[in-house]
N, C-alpha and C positions, 0 to 999 in steps of 0.2 A: 712261819716256815723258815727253816735254816737251809741256806743254799751252800753246798760244798763247792770249793774251787774245783775246776775241771781236772787239775793235775795234782791231786793229793799224793804225797810221797812219804814213805816211812823207810828209813835206812835200816839195813841189817848191821848191827854192831856187836863187837866182841872185845872185851877188855881183859887182859891178863897181865900179871906181874911175873917177870922172868928173873929169878935170883939164882946165880951160879948154875944155870941150866935147868933148874927146877921151875915148873910153871905153876903159878898160884892163881886161883880164881878170884875175881873181884866181886864182892857182894853188893857194894853200893858206891856211887860216885857223887861227889859234891863239887863245889867251886874250889879248885886247886887241891883237892884231897880225894882219896878213895879209901874204902874200908874193905879189907880182905875178907873173903868168905871163911878163911881159916887163918890162924895166927902163924907168924913166922918170925924167927929171930934174925933181924936184918939191921944191925946197928949202923950208925953213920960211918961212911967209908966203904960199906959193902956194895959191891957192884950189883946194881938192880936196873931193870929196864921195864918201862910200861909199854906194852904192845897193844896198840889200838888198831882194830880192823873194822873198816867201814865199807860195806858193799864189796868185800873182797880185797880192798886196798889196805895194806898194812903200813903203819908208821910206828917207829920206835922212839921213845923218849928216855934218855938216861936219867936216873934218879940218884944224884950224888949224895943225898942225905939219908938214904936207907929208909927204914920204917920203924915205928914204935912197936916193938914186939908185944908188949902187954895188952894193947888195945887194938892192934891190927890196922891202925891208921897210917896211911902213907901220904905225905905231902909232895906236891909237884908244882912246877911253874906253869 
């Protein structure tokens, strides 16, 4: 028999990439990278922000390196 801890918790999360006011959906997240649900031309030096919302609390991370437009991969710290 498997016993569940009495306080299981699953956070509500939303990740989006904001580029020049345009909001892009994130399709997948890995360790220090994400893959966009759609491609976007965002070369190095382009102002981009990763907007992470967990249980209604939003944090924003600046992405100084932009994204690789051909494969939709965005690296972050």
